[in-house]
C-alpha positions as CSV (number, residue, x, y, z in Angstrom):
1,X,17.1,91.2,146.2
2,X,14.5,88.5,145.5
3,X,12.2,91.0,143.8
4,X,15.1,92.0,141.4
5,X,15.7,88.3,140.8
6,X,12.0,87.8,140.0
7,X,12.0,90.7,137.6
8,X,15.1,89.4,135.7
9,X,13.9,85.9,135.4
10,X,10.4,87.0,134.3
11,X,11.5,89.4,131.6
12,X,14.5,87.6,130.2
13,X,12.7,84.3,129.3
14,X,10.0,86.4,127.7
15,X,12.6,87.8,125.4
16,X,14.3,84.4,124.7
17,X,11.8,81.7,124.4
18,X,9.7,81.3,121.2
19,X,7.0,78.9,122.3
20,X,5.2,77.9,125.4
21,X,6.9,75.2,127.5
22,X,5.2,71.8,127.1
23,X,4.5,71.3,130.8
24,X,2.7,74.6,130.9
25,X,0.6,73.7,127.8
26,X,-0.1,70.3,129.2
27,X,-1.4,71.7,132.5
28,X,-3.8,73.9,130.5
29,X,-5.0,71.0,128.5
30,X,-5.6,69.0,131.7
31,X,-7.0,71.8,133.8
32,X,-9.8,72.6,131.3
33,X,-11.2,69.2,132.1
34,X,-12.1,69.0,135.8
35,X,-10.6,65.8,137.2
36,X,-9.2,64.9,140.6
37,X,-6.2,63.5,138.9
38,X,-4.5,63.1,135.5
39,X,-2.5,60.4,133.7
40,X,0.8,61.8,134.9
41,X,0.2,64.0,138.0
42,X,-2.3,64.9,140.7
43,X,-4.8,67.7,140.2
44,X,-3.5,70.9,141.8
45,X,-0.9,72.0,139.2
46,X,-3.3,71.6,136.4
47,X,-6.1,73.4,138.2
48,X,-4.0,76.3,139.3
49,X,-2.3,76.7,135.9
50,X,-5.7,76.7,134.1
51,X,-7.1,79.3,136.6
52,X,-4.1,81.6,135.9
53,X,-4.5,81.0,132.1
54,X,-8.2,82.0,132.3
55,X,-7.3,85.3,133.9
56,X,-4.3,86.0,131.6
57,X,-4.2,83.7,128.5
58,X,-0.5,84.1,127.6
59,X,2.7,82.1,128.1
60,X,4.4,85.1,129.6
61,X,2.4,85.1,132.8
62,X,3.8,81.7,133.6
63,X,7.3,83.1,133.8
64,X,6.0,85.3,136.5
65,X,4.3,82.4,138.2
66,X,7.6,80.4,138.1
67,X,9.4,83.2,139.8
68,X,6.6,83.7,142.3
69,X,7.1,80.0,143.3
70,X,10.8,80.5,143.7
71,X,10.2,83.7,145.7
72,X,7.9,81.9,148.1
73,X,10.2,78.9,148.4
74,X,13.3,81.1,149.1
75,X,11.3,83.3,151.5
76,X,10.3,80.2,153.4
77,X,14.0,79.1,153.3
78,X,15.0,82.5,154.8
79,X,12.4,82.5,157.6
80,X,13.1,78.9,158.5
81,X,16.9,79.6,158.7
82,X,16.1,82.7,160.7
83,X,13.9,80.8,163.1
84,X,16.5,78.1,163.7
85,X,19.6,80.2,163.9
86,X,18.3,83.5,165.2
87,X,20.8,85.0,162.8
88,X,19.6,87.4,160.0
89,X,22.9,87.3,158.3
90,X,23.0,83.5,158.2
91,X,19.4,83.5,156.7
92,X,20.4,86.1,154.2
93,X,23.4,84.1,153.1
94,X,21.3,80.9,152.8
95,X,19.0,82.8,150.4
96,X,21.8,84.4,148.4
97,X,23.8,81.2,147.7
98,X,20.5,79.4,146.8
99,X,20.3,81.8,143.8
100,X,23.4,80.0,142.4
101,X,21.5,76.7,142.2
102,X,20.2,76.2,138.6
103,X,16.8,75.1,139.8
104,X,16.2,78.6,141.3
105,X,17.2,80.4,138.1
106,X,17.3,79.2,134.5
107,X,15.9,75.8,135.2
108,X,12.9,77.3,137.1
109,X,11.5,79.2,134.1
110,X,9.1,76.4,133.1
111,X,6.1,76.6,135.5
112,X,5.6,72.9,136.1
113,X,5.1,70.6,139.1
114,X,8.7,70.6,140.0
115,X,8.9,74.4,140.2
116,X,5.6,74.7,142.0
117,X,7.0,72.2,144.6
118,X,9.7,74.7,145.5
119,X,7.1,76.9,147.1
120,X,5.1,74.1,148.7
121,X,8.0,72.2,150.2
122,X,9.5,75.4,151.7
123,X,6.1,76.6,153.1
124,X,5.3,73.1,154.4
125,X,8.5,72.7,156.3
126,X,8.3,76.2,157.7
127,X,4.8,75.8,159.0
128,X,5.6,72.3,160.3
129,X,8.5,73.7,162.3
130,X,6.5,76.6,163.7
131,X,3.6,74.2,164.5
132,X,6.0,72.0,166.6
133,X,8.1,74.8,168.1
134,X,5.3,77.2,168.9
135,X,2.5,74.7,169.6
136,X,0.3,76.8,167.2
137,X,-2.8,75.2,165.8
138,X,-2.8,77.9,163.1
139,X,0.6,76.8,161.8
140,X,-0.5,73.2,162.0
141,X,-3.5,74.0,159.8
142,X,-1.2,75.7,157.4
143,X,1.2,72.8,157.4
144,X,-1.6,70.3,156.6
145,X,-2.8,72.7,153.8
146,X,0.7,73.1,152.2
147,X,1.6,69.4,152.6
148,X,-1.7,68.6,150.9
149,X,-1.0,71.0,148.0
150,X,2.6,69.7,147.8
151,X,1.4,66.1,147.4
152,X,-1.4,67.1,145.0
153,X,1.1,68.9,142.9
154,X,3.6,66.0,142.7
155,X,3.5,62.6,144.6
156,X,7.3,63.1,145.3
157,X,6.3,65.3,148.2
158,X,6.0,62.0,150.2
159,X,9.8,62.0,150.2
160,X,9.7,65.1,152.4
161,X,6.8,64.0,154.5
162,X,8.3,60.7,155.6
163,X,11.5,62.2,157.1
164,X,9.5,64.9,158.9
165,X,7.1,62.3,160.1
166,X,10.0,60.4,161.6
167,X,10.9,63.6,163.5
168,X,7.4,63.5,165.1
169,X,8.0,60.0,166.4
170,X,11.7,60.2,167.4
171,X,12.2,63.6,169.1
172,X,10.9,64.9,172.4
173,X,9.4,67.9,170.7
174,X,7.7,65.7,168.1
175,X,6.2,63.2,170.5
176,X,4.8,66.1,172.6
177,X,2.7,67.1,169.6
178,X,0.7,64.0,169.7
179,X,-0.9,65.1,172.9
180,X,-2.1,68.4,171.3
181,X,-4.8,68.9,168.7
182,X,-2.6,70.7,166.1
183,X,-1.2,67.6,164.4
184,X,-4.7,66.1,164.1
185,X,-6.0,69.3,162.6
186,X,-3.2,69.1,160.0
187,X,-4.0,65.5,159.2
188,X,-7.7,66.4,158.7
189,X,-6.9,69.2,156.2
190,X,-4.3,67.0,154.5
191,X,-6.9,64.2,154.0
192,X,-9.5,66.6,152.8
193,X,-7.1,67.7,150.0
194,X,-5.7,64.3,149.1
195,X,-8.6,61.8,149.6
196,X,-10.4,62.7,146.3
197,X,-7.2,62.0,144.4
198,X,-6.7,58.7,146.1
199,X,-10.2,57.7,145.1
200,X,-9.5,58.9,141.5
201,X,-6.3,56.9,141.4
202,X,-8.1,53.7,142.4
203,X,-10.9,54.3,139.9
204,X,-8.3,54.8,137.1
205,X,-6.0,51.9,137.9
206,X,-3.3,54.0,139.5
207,X,-2.4,55.3,136.0
208,X,-0.2,58.2,137.4
209,X,1.7,55.9,139.6
210,X,2.5,53.5,136.7
211,X,3.5,56.5,134.7
212,X,6.0,57.5,137.3
213,X,7.4,54.0,137.4
214,X,7.9,54.1,133.6
215,X,9.7,57.4,133.9
216,X,12.0,55.8,136.5
217,X,12.7,53.0,134.0
218,X,11.0,50.3,136.1
219,X,9.4,48.8,133.0
220,X,12.7,48.5,131.1
221,X,15.5,45.9,131.1
222,X,17.7,48.4,132.8
223,X,16.3,47.4,136.2
224,X,17.2,43.8,135.6
225,X,21.0,44.6,135.6
226,X,23.4,43.5,138.3
227,X,24.2,45.2,141.6
228,X,26.7,47.5,139.9
229,X,23.9,49.1,137.9
230,X,21.8,49.5,141.0
231,X,24.7,51.1,142.9
232,X,25.4,53.4,140.0
233,X,21.8,54.5,139.8
234,X,21.8,55.1,143.5
235,X,24.9,57.2,143.3
236,X,23.6,59.2,140.4
237,X,21.1,61.5,142.3
238,X,23.7,62.0,145.0
239,X,26.2,63.2,142.4
240,X,23.6,65.4,140.7
241,X,22.7,66.9,144.0
242,X,26.3,67.6,145.1
243,X,27.5,69.0,141.8
244,X,24.8,71.6,141.8
245,X,26.0,72.8,145.2
246,X,29.5,73.6,144.1
247,X,28.9,77.3,143.3
248,X,27.0,77.9,146.5
249,X,29.7,76.2,148.5
250,X,32.4,78.3,146.8
251,X,30.4,81.5,147.6
252,X,29.9,80.4,151.2
253,X,33.6,79.6,151.7
254,X,34.5,83.2,150.8
255,X,32.9,84.4,154.0
256,X,34.6,84.0,157.4
257,X,33.4,81.1,159.5
258,X,32.0,81.8,162.9
259,X,32.7,79.9,166.1
260,X,29.3,80.0,167.7
261,X,27.0,77.0,167.6
262,X,23.2,77.0,167.2
263,X,21.0,76.4,170.2
264,X,17.9,74.8,168.5
265,X,18.5,71.0,168.3
266,X,15.0,70.3,166.9
267,X,15.4,72.9,164.2
268,X,18.8,71.6,163.2
269,X,17.4,68.1,163.0
270,X,14.5,69.3,160.9
271,X,16.8,71.0,158.4
272,X,19.0,68.0,158.3
273,X,16.1,65.6,157.7
274,X,14.5,67.9,155.1
275,X,17.7,68.5,153.2
276,X,19.1,64.9,153.2
277,X,16.1,62.7,153.9
278,X,14.5,63.0,150.4
279,X,17.9,62.4,148.8
280,X,18.5,59.4,150.9
281,X,15.1,57.9,150.0
282,X,15.7,58.5,146.3
283,X,19.1,56.8,146.5
284,X,17.5,53.9,148.4
285,X,14.8,53.6,145.8
286,X,17.3,53.4,143.0
287,X,19.5,50.9,144.9
288,X,16.6,48.6,145.7
289,X,14.7,48.8,142.4
290,X,17.4,49.7,139.9
291,X,15.3,52.6,138.7
292,X,16.6,56.0,137.8
293,X,16.0,59.2,139.6
294,X,15.6,62.0,137.1
295,X,17.6,65.2,137.7
296,X,14.4,67.4,137.5
297,X,12.9,65.4,140.4
298,X,15.6,66.8,142.7
299,X,14.3,70.4,142.2
300,X,12.6,70.9,145.6
301,X,15.3,69.0,147.4
302,X,17.5,72.1,147.1
303,X,15.2,74.3,149.2
304,X,16.8,73.0,152.4
305,X,20.4,72.5,151.1
306,X,21.7,76.0,151.7
307,X,20.2,76.3,155.2
308,X,22.1,73.1,156.0
309,X,25.3,74.5,154.6
310,X,24.8,77.6,156.7
311,X,24.2,75.6,159.9
312,X,27.5,73.8,159.3
313,X,29.6,76.8,158.3
314,X,28.1,79.5,160.5
315,X,29.1,82.5,158.4
316,X,29.7,85.9,160.1
317,X,29.6,89.4,158.5
318,X,32.8,91.0,157.6
319,X,33.1,94.0,155.2
320,X,35.9,92.7,152.8
321,X,34.7,89.1,152.6
322,X,31.1,90.2,152.2
323,X,32.1,92.4,149.2
324,X,33.9,89.5,147.6
325,X,31.0,87.2,148.3
326,X,28.5,89.7,146.8
327,X,30.7,90.1,143.7
328,X,31.0,86.4,143.2
329,X,27.2,85.9,143.4
330,X,26.6,88.8,141.0
331,X,29.1,87.5,138.4
332,X,27.8,83.9,138.7
333,X,24.2,85.0,138.3
334,X,25.1,87.2,135.3
335,X,26.8,84.2,133.6
336,X,23.6,82.1,134.3
337,X,21.5,84.8,132.5
338,X,23.9,84.8,129.5
339,X,23.9,81.0,129.4
340,X,20.1,80.9,129.4
341,X,20.1,83.4,126.5
342,X,22.5,81.3,124.4
343,X,20.6,78.1,125.2
344,X,17.1,79.4,124.2
345,X,17.9,82.0,121.6
346,X,20.5,80.1,119.6
347,X,21.4,76.5,120.7
348,X,17.9,75.0,120.8
349,X,16.4,76.8,117.7
350,X,19.5,76.6,115.5
351,X,22.0,74.0,116.7
352,X,19.7,71.2,118.0
353,X,17.1,69.1,116.2
354,X,14.4,71.0,117.8
355,X,12.5,70.7,121.1
356,X,9.2,71.5,122.8
357,X,10.0,75.2,123.3
358,X,10.7,75.7,119.6
359,X,7.6,73.9,118.3
360,X,5.6,76.4,116.0
361,X,2.5,75.9,118.1
362,X,1.1,79.4,117.7
363,X,1.3,79.4,113.9
364,X,-0.2,76.0,113.5
365,X,-3.1,76.8,115.8
366,X,-3.8,80.1,114.2
367,X,-3.8,78.7,110.7
368,X,-6.0,75.7,111.4
369,X,-8.4,77.7,113.6
370,X,-9.0,80.2,110.8
371,X,-9.5,77.4,108.3
372,X,-12.0,75.4,110.5
373,X,-14.0,78.5,111.3
374,X,-14.1,79.5,107.6
375,X,-15.3,76.1,106.6
376,X,-17.7,75.1,109.4
377,X,-18.5,78.4,111.1
378,X,-18.2,76.9,114.6
379,X,-15.4,76.8,117.3
380,X,-13.1,73.7,117.2
381,X,-14.5,71.3,119.8
382,X,-11.7,68.7,119.9
383,X,-8.0,68.3,118.9
384,X,-6.5,64.8,118.5
385,X,-2.8,64.2,118.4
386,X,0.3,63.4,120.5
387,X,1.0,65.3,123.6
388,X,3.1,68.1,122.1
389,X,0.8,68.9,119.2
390,X,-2.5,68.7,121.0
391,X,-1.3,70.6,124.1
392,X,0.1,73.4,122.0
393,X,-3.1,73.6,120.0
394,X,-5.2,73.8,123.1
395,X,-3.0,76.6,124.4
396,X,-2.8,78.7,121.3
397,X,-6.1,78.2,119.6
398,X,-8.7,80.8,120.8
399,X,-11.3,78.1,120.6
400,X,-9.7,76.2,123.5
401,X,-10.6,72.7,122.1
402,X,-10.5,69.7,124.3
403,X,-7.5,67.5,123.9
404,X,-7.8,63.8,123.0
405,X,-4.3,62.5,123.7
406,X,-3.2,60.0,121.1
407,X,-6.9,59.0,120.6
408,X,-6.7,57.1,123.9
409,X,-9.5,57.4,126.4
410,X,-7.3,56.1,129.2
411,X,-5.1,59.2,128.7
412,X,-8.1,61.5,128.3
413,X,-10.8,60.1,130.6
414,X,-13.0,63.2,130.1
415,X,-13.5,62.2,126.4
416,X,-16.7,60.7,125.1
417,X,-15.7,59.2,121.7
418,X,-19.3,59.4,120.4
419,X,-19.3,63.1,121.1
420,X,-16.0,63.5,119.3
421,X,-17.4,61.7,116.3
422,X,-20.5,63.9,116.4
423,X,-18.9,67.3,116.9
424,X,-15.7,66.8,114.9
425,X,-12.1,67.5,115.6
426,X,-8.7,68.7,114.2
427,X,-6.2,65.9,113.9
428,X,-2.5,66.4,113.9
429,X,0.5,64.1,113.3
430,X,4.1,64.0,112.0
431,X,6.0,61.4,110.1
432,X,5.3,59.5,106.9
433,X,2.8,57.0,108.5
434,X,-0.6,58.4,109.5
435,X,-2.0,57.2,112.9
436,X,-4.1,54.1,112.6
437,X,-7.1,55.7,114.3
438,X,-7.7,57.8,111.2
439,X,-9.4,54.7,109.7
440,X,-12.2,55.1,112.2
441,X,-13.2,58.4,110.6
442,X,-12.1,57.6,107.0
443,X,-15.6,58.2,105.5
444,X,-15.7,61.8,106.7
445,X,-12.1,62.8,107.0
446,X,-10.9,65.9,105.2
447,X,-7.2,65.7,104.6
448,X,-5.4,69.1,104.6
449,X,-2.3,70.2,102.7
450,X,0.9,69.7,104.8
451,X,1.9,72.6,106.9
452,X,5.5,73.4,106.4
453,X,6.8,76.2,108.6
454,X,9.9,77.3,110.6
455,X,10.5,76.3,114.1
456,X,9.4,78.9,116.6
457,X,12.0,81.5,117.4
458,X,12.1,85.0,118.9
459,X,11.5,87.7,116.3
460,X,14.3,90.1,117.3
461,X,16.9,87.4,117.3
462,X,15.8,85.8,114.1
463,X,16.5,89.1,112.3
464,X,20.1,88.7,113.5
465,X,20.6,84.9,113.1
466,X,18.5,84.2,110.0
467,X,15.7,81.7,109.3
468,X,15.2,78.6,111.3
469,X,14.8,75.0,110.2
470,X,11.6,73.9,108.6
471,X,9.2,71.3,110.1
472,X,6.3,69.5,108.4
473,X,3.0,68.8,110.2
474,X,0.2,66.8,108.7
475,X,-3.4,67.7,109.6
476,X,-6.9,66.6,108.9
477,X,-10.4,67.8,109.8
478,X,-13.1,65.5,111.1
479,X,-16.1,67.7,110.2
480,X,-19.1,68.0,112.5
481,X,-21.8,65.5,111.6
482,X,-24.2,68.3,110.9
483,X,-21.8,69.6,108.3
484,X,-22.4,66.6,106.1
485,X,-19.9,65.7,103.4
486,X,-19.1,69.3,102.3
487,X,-16.5,69.4,99.5
488,X,-13.0,70.0,100.6
489,X,-11.4,73.4,100.1
490,X,-9.2,73.9,97.1
491,X,-6.0,71.9,97.5
492,X,-7.5,69.5,100.0
493,X,-8.4,65.9,99.3
494,X,-11.0,64.1,101.3
495,X,-10.0,60.5,102.1
496,X,-12.3,58.0,100.7
């Protein structure tokens, strides 16, 4: 079942999405510059994505990577439920109804830190449980490894680690672990993976932490509102979480409820803490600070939601109800596939004002790469621009230039401005007002004709729906110093 799910959600996005997702392109732009952290995230997501990209330089492979992450997360969900309940049917149901959660289907097509966390949260909790219950140093090592990767993918993994850490201190099974070497081995592996990033954060003024605070709105006036605003922000993630469990709950209620109770109190506590602990911490954060919790941040929280539902409901197999259950899941999943097609084939390209996934990144990169090579005979060393334009250019240009985000070294600590000035760069921007940093290079800058092109769509659907809206992109070349002041190509005007 999961393999069929992987196939559908790998192939269908490949037929519906016209441009690489921005988080994928951003990870490639980051990962090409070896750092133990970046301005938004820790290092692992960027490193892994870049490694995949070097093997298969295409956006399509990342749809497969997304589904592999979902597959691993749901497999861990199944095994954990099976371990705790001893009931294969209950574990199967937990996995089936999880497919009705958007974050395991259409919202999981963008291979970003949230989607990667699905796998790491599930595997971390599974290995943690087996480390405690089986007193196995191998599972403890694996737990430390996956917890480390989870935190080095997104700092939000701390919201899972804290509740599970409380279990180690407050339960008989947990306290027993402190007398054995396993938990200390896990800590050693965890520190080995995370300490380099902690040092990097300190050396770079905790830039990624401050970015997360800005995303939560902690730098805005919204956090200075009254207690009603704080309560509202605290209730928001709870509401977002519960509403996305409506379809799984309906599917579960189709089955007959069983009378038997589970006999693993520690396992039940673990699933309860893993399912509700991160949500409670998020709500508490919003209540105390007045910050907002973005819906996408809830993505890995759902890994443990359906096991908790199964623990409560205890479904039992019955031929008629199982047929109805299966039919409901298939119909709901089919509707999700159709909704995804409408969203990415028509709504975003034709009805909205555009977005990251309809940006014509491939065309712009191809055109400017050919122009640069024809003029200077060398690969493009750098690209300067905002996040969307520079990341797309890095992804699609065969030269794989280094991104200089917004011409800010604090956002691109791998950059040596003197080397940029020496080797040259492609500069991209939108809007009527050129970026102020162009003045730094005014004496050498070669202004290019505006690029006016359609938004990126899927070819087969464009033949049915017609042309897309035009966008205009401004571009300039900063020639390599060794190129001198070569005359601009026809139609281009050097800036004096």
